[in-house]
Residue, then its C-alpha position, 0 to 999 in steps of 0.5 A: m185422353k179425356p174419360s168421355v172421349f175414351i167411353l166414346f172410343l170403346i162404344f164406336y170401336y170396340p164392337a169392331f174389334c171384338f164383333g167386326q165381320i171378316r170376309i174372305e177377301d180380306c184373308y187372301a190379303k192378309a194371308k199373303a202380307n203375312y206370307p215369309l215368301i213374300k219377302q222374297y220379291g224384294l230380293i229378285e228385285k236387287s238382285k236384278d238391279y245388281n246384275l243389270s248394273n254389272a252387265g252395264k258395266g261392260y261399256l266402261p273402259q276396261f284397264q289391264l295392268s301387266a309385268k314381266a321380266t325374261y331372259q333370252s338365249e339369244v337376241t338380234e344382233i346386227p352384223v356390223n359393228i356401229p360406234g355407240v351401239e350396243g347389242l340387246h341385253k338377253d335379259q328384259y323387263s317391261v311393264t305395261l298398263d292397257l286399255d281397251q274401250t268397246i264402241w260396239d259389241g254386236g249386241v251382247i250386253g244388250s241381249k244379256r241385259n234382256a236375259i236377266k230381266t226375263q230371268a227375274e220375271v221367270d223368278q217372281k212369276n214363280i213366287d206368284v203361283t206360290m203365293y196364289s195357292i195360299n188362297e185354296s187353303i183360306n178356302q178351306l179353312f174359312f168354309s170349315i170355320l163358316l161350317y162349324d159355325a152353322m152347326l154349332e148354330q143348330n145346335v143351339l136351336y136343338q137343345k132347345e128343341l130337346q129341353r122342351n120336349y123334356d119339360q113336355i115329357t116331364a109334364y106327361i110323366n106327372n099326368g101318368i101318360a109317360n114313364q121315367s124311361d121315356r124322359d131317359v130318352i131324351k136325357v141321352e139326347q141332351l147329353k149327345a148334343k152338348q158332347n156334339q157342342s164341345q167337339l165342334r167347339h174345339d174343332k172350330q177353335a183349331f181352325m180359327q188358330m190356323l186361320s190366324a197363322f195364315i193371316g198374321e191376326r189373332i181371331t178372337e171367339n167372337a169374330v164373325l166371318q162373313k158369309p159370302e152370298i151365294h150366286s150362279y157361276l160359269l164356266l169362264d176363262i182361265n187366268r191363272p199365274e201359271l200361263e203367266l209363268y209359262d209366258a215368262q219363261s218362253r220370254n226367257m228362252d227367246a232372251m237366251r236365244k238373241e244372247i247366242k246370236a248376239g255372241l257370234m257378232p263381231k266386236l269393234g273397239v279401241f285400244l290404247t297400252g302405255g309401257y316402260g321397260r328395255p328394250g322400249l319400241n326402238m329395239l335398237e336402244n339398249e336402254f329403259s324407256a317409255y311409250y304407248i300404242g294406239g289404236v282400232r280393233l276388230t275381233w270376230k271369234f269363231g268358236g262359238l259356231y262349234t256350239r251354236k246349232n246345239d245350243l239353238r236346240v237346246i233351247e228350241t227343247n225347253q221351248e216345246s217343253i214350256r209349251t208341253r207343260r201348258e197344254t198339259f196344264m190347261f187340259n187338267t185345268n179345264l178339266e177340273a172347271t168342268q168338273k167343279n161347274s157340274n158339282i156347282r149344278k148339283l148342289n143347287e138341284v140338292l139344295a132346292s129340295d132341301d127346304d121342302i125335306v126340312t118341311l116335310r120332317g118337321s111335319i112329320k115330327h109334328s104329327a109324332e108328337v100328337k101321337v105321343h101325346n095320344g099315347t099311340m106312339s112311343v117316346t123312342d119312335y118320337m125320338r127318331e122323328v126328332i132326329a131326322e128333322q135335325m139331320a134333315k136341317q144339318d144337310k141343308i146347312t152342310h149343302e148351302l156352304e159346299l155350294i159355297q165353297a165349291i163356287y169360291n174352289l171354281k173361282y180359284i181353279t179359274n182366278n176370276 
């Protein structure tokens, strides 16, 4: 790369890496792509394909090779002596190759393939539920970092305010209207502010490291997290992945029910048996010979009738359990969503009065500053008003971010 091109690259792209804003939606996507469980999707798909392939092989011809040698105490004898015809030997041998071809299996293979697909869908929806829960962790980390950013920014302004007061009290000392203890009061607050700044910075770094681990990318200290815009949010329908999981489980139960019913149907197929042994099909020949048998076979097993009723009852019980879990989930989720929505309304009302509180606290602090200048108020009392204004500003910052986080928590609960 030529030097001039490299310089242009740095000018236009370097700030994007170091100072680019990070959106919470990007964190959702990156965290899911980085989560180890994402690999399970591919494994489930492969397993489903293997099982479907195996189930489909039920339509292929089935071969069976068997051999036997027997010795029997008696054999069939003809009570008439026929010249050239020997009696059967008591030791007999045979080797056979059987071929069976299914023509109609009563829907067993089709229902089995459907059950495999629905079970794979259930497994995938289970992973969807786990992957969706990542969003809640991202919300906690993302908004905690935003809060620390805002608190650090306010801390810087507070330290500037304290430094202005420190310089002003120093001037008062020089003019003989304040003493050293007054300046020490401000110095203590300055030291506390620096301590608080250090604690906030270290806590923020810890949360940034956790967020970096989630999204699989290192977040530099210069990175800026984009604060989502505040907007009103109403209670919407629930679209959580858990509902899709319950639907998939219900479909899987339906597939299992069809599989049980298909197992009771008759089976139709053709067969061919080729063999070599002594005796062959002609029992009167006492020599080794080759032979074959072919035909159509209809089989109908009734053993499944013994357990059919209980098997269907088990499936119906599982269906009822799924319905109960779904209703319980909807009840709890709707209740939680109602609480979150109420909290959003409360924070909106609180935030509406924060500006007035900050303005009034600023006015009170300014009046106290005038009194200190006139010598009618101590610096200690004045610092109480300075701290009160600082706390009011911090409360406003906290309430604003709490409101945004409450909105995103409600979005998580409803998946809207």
